[in-house]
C-alpha positions in Angstrom: 16.0 12.5 3.2 14.6 9.4 1.5 14.1 9.2 -2.3 10.3 9.0 -2.0 10.1 12.0 0.4 12.2 14.1 -2.1 9.8 13.1 -4.9 6.7 13.9 -2.8 8.0 17.4 -2.0 8.9 18.0 -5.7 5.4 16.8 -6.7 3.8 18.9 -3.9 5.5 22.1 -5.2 4.1 21.3 -8.7 0.6 20.7 -7.3 0.8 24.1 -5.6 1.8 25.8 -8.9 -1.0 24.0 -10.7 -3.4 24.9 -7.9 -4.4 21.3 -7.6 -5.9 21.3 -4.1 -6.7 17.6 -4.0 -3.2 16.5 -4.9 -1.6 19.1 -2.6 -3.7 17.9 0.3 -2.8 14.2 -0.2 0.9 14.9 -0.8 1.1 17.2 2.2 -0.4 14.4 4.4 2.1 11.9 3.0 5.0 14.3 3.4 4.1 14.9 7.1 3.8 11.1 7.8 7.1 10.2 6.1 9.0 13.2 7.6 7.6 12.3 11.1 8.8 8.7 10.5 12.3 10.0 9.7 12.3 12.2 12.7 11.3 9.3 15.0 13.9 7.0 13.5 16.6 9.7 13.6 17.8 9.0 10.1 16.5 8.7 6.5 14.0 5.9 6.0 14.6 3.0 3.5 12.5 2.8 0.4 10.4 0.0 2.0 9.8 2.0 5.2 8.7 5.0 3.1 6.3 2.8 1.2 4.8 1.6 4.4 3.4 5.1 5.0 1.9 5.3 1.5 0.3 1.9 2.0 -1.1 2.9 5.4 -2.7 6.0 3.9 -4.0 4.0 1.0 -5.6 1.5 3.3 -7.2 4.2 5.4 -8.5 5.9 2.2 -10.0 2.6 0.9 -11.7 2.1 4.3 -13.1 5.6 4.1 -14.4 4.9 0.6 -16.1 1.7 1.9 -17.9 3.7 4.6 -19.0 6.5 2.3 -22.8 6.5 1.7 -23.7 5.6 -1.9 -25.6 8.8 -2.4 -22.4 10.9 -1.8 -21.2 10.7 -5.4 -18.9 13.8 -5.0 -17.1 12.3 -2.0 -16.8 8.9 -3.7 -15.2 10.5 -6.8 -12.8 12.5 -4.7 -11.8 9.4 -2.7 -11.2 7.4 -5.9 -8.9 10.2 -7.1 -7.0 10.1 -3.9 -6.7 6.3 -4.2 -5.3 6.6 -7.7 -2.8 9.2 -6.6 -1.6 7.1 -3.7 -1.3 4.0 -5.9 0.9 6.0 -8.3 3.6 6.2 -5.6 3.6 2.4 -5.0 5.3 -0.2 -7.1 3.1 -2.2 -9.5 0.8 -4.4 -7.4 0.7 -8.1 -7.9 -2.3 -9.7 -9.5 -4.3 -12.6 -7.9 -2.6 -15.0 -10.4 0.9 -13.7 -9.5 0.0 -14.0 -5.8 -1.3 -17.5 -6.3 1.9 -18.6 -8.1 4.1 -17.0 -5.3 2.1 -18.7 -2.6 2.4 -22.1 -4.3 6.2 -21.5 -4.7 6.5 -20.7 -1.0 4.5 -23.8 -0.1 6.8 -26.0 -2.4 10.0 -24.4 -0.9 8.9 -24.9 2.6 7.3 -28.3 2.1 4.0 -27.0 3.5 0.7 -28.9 3.2 -2.3 -27.1 1.9 -4.0 -26.9 5.3 -5.2 -24.0 7.4 -2.3 -24.4 9.9 0.1 -23.2 7.1 -1.6 -19.9 6.6 0.4 -17.9 9.2 3.7 -19.1 7.8 2.7 -18.4 4.2 1.3 -14.9 5.0 4.4 -13.9 6.9 6.7 -15.1 4.1 4.6 -13.4 1.4 4.4 -10.1 3.2 8.2 -10.2 3.8 9.1 -11.1 0.2 6.7 -8.9 -1.6 6.5 -5.9 0.8 4.9 -2.9 -1.0 3.8 -5.1 -4.0 0.9 -6.8 -2.3 -2.2 -6.0 -0.3 -2.5 -8.1 2.8 -6.3 -8.6 2.3 -5.8 -9.9 -1.2 -3.0 -12.2 -0.2 -5.1 -13.5 2.7 -8.0 -14.2 0.3 -5.8 -16.1 -2.2 -4.1 -18.1 0.6 -7.5 -18.9 2.1 -8.7 -20.2 -1.3 -5.7 -22.4 -1.7 -5.8 -23.9 1.8 -8.6 -26.1 3.1 
């Protein structure tokens, strides 16, 4: 059993004791996803693989927030709480400035020109190096602003 899965189960037990239905629901969903991933793999997942499930759920929750009508204030607040909870299980996310510096470093290392053709190479390298610490959309936005 992976480190994150153990932590999720421990936190879920605490949420049940605290009668925190929102937290229990989110954690139960994550536990199910990570446990299924372990079952499919046939062995414990690595930390990075476990984080992939948290990121996937975070992405889906953010998309749900974007689609929520503005007049549904209760649903928006609940979704924001879910996002904060999910983010608490991820490593500290890189800022735009940190991403920009990392992109420029990769371009210098690989001798890449600041042209659109380089985007795929840069994106692949960024997502491999900083897996779990970056959001693909934000990286794409920063890379797009650097390339022309």
